C-alpha angles and dihedrals in degrees: 000000000000124000123231128199114244095262092053092049092053093045094047097046134070093223120073118246093195090098095077138022133179115295093023114136113237144172134193113279096214093099098249120125110244141135124303126234145193124251109242102174142008114202145153116244131189108238135174114279126232118335093248112121092229094051107083099156121124117225133200115244129180113243128192118208112211130193104208123214090244090063102259126121124211142159127236140173113255090250091063094058137063133188114273115236 
């Protein structure tokens, strides 16, 4: 997997990465109350395409790496996060 700088990831991908940048405070956007975290990295990753058996393409997707206040680190799509208030 190759790393892109933030500008390349935004240019190469159909989703905008302007929503988050490193050191932004975020929380999950699924409506549950949980801990907040800090964005550590914004990158494009190659992931499997659609789940259809005949569709074997790999697609680039923007991923946000978050260091949560409880000490864990995880990656999410930008749609799964929102800015913490």
